[in-house]
N, C-alpha and C positions, 0 to 999 in steps of 0.2 A: 504494500500500500504506500502511496505517495500522497502527502498532504500536510496540513499544519498541525494535525493532532500529534501529541507526544507519543502515542502508541504506534505511529507509522514507522515503517522501516527506513524511509527517506523523508525527513522532516524539512519542509520549506517554510520560509518566513513571509512569503507574499500574502498580504491580507485579502487579496482577491481569490485565493485558493481556498477550497473548503477543507475541513478537517480530514476528510477522506476523499481525496480528489480523483485518483485513478489507480489502477493496478497495471502491471506489466507481467504477462504470463508467457512462458514458453509454450508454443503450440507446434504441432507437426509441420505446419506450413510456414512457420516463422514466429516471431514474437508478436503477441497481441496486446495492444493497449486498450484497456476497457475503462471508460469514464464511469464515475459513480454519481448518483443523485441527479440533479438538474444543473450541474455546473459545466461551464465551457472549458474546453481544452484546445489549445492551438498547436498545430503540428506543422512542421516544415521540413522539407528535405529537398529533393530535386524539383518537386512540384512547388507551386506557390502555397502560401500559408492557408490552412483550412481550419475550420472550427468544428469541433465535435460536441455533441450534447447527448448524453446517455447513449453512446454508440461505441462500437468496437472498430478498431483499425489495425490491420496487420502492418507491423513496422518492418521495413526492409532497408538494407543499406545503411546510410548515415543520415541523421536528421536531428531534430530537437523538439522538445515539448515545452510550451509555456502555459501558465495556469491562469485562465480567466481574462487575459489581456494579450495584446500583440507582443511579440518578442522585443520589439524596439522600446516598449514601455516598462520593461522589467529586467532585473538582473538575475532573477530566479528562474533558470531554465534547466532542463535536463537534456543533455546531449547523449545520443545513443549511436552505437555501431552494432548492427545485426549481421552476423555471418550465417550463411546457410550451413546447417549441420548435415554431414553426409548420412545417408540411410544405412 
């Protein structure tokens, strides 16, 4: 779990993030980022920035996640690198 809550595995300080903002789980097809509750999550990679709300997104390659606001508006981002795991 990623969020502001003290019980999260990755705690962020951005006040626009919820206490339990999102999870990242390893799936057979790649890593899946799952948003919690009704909060926004912004994702960027090779594509332009997109906003998720109670949605799942398969993370591939390299990108970043910002919480509740554009990346340019916050210092609290999570950068990720996903490698394909051989079968």
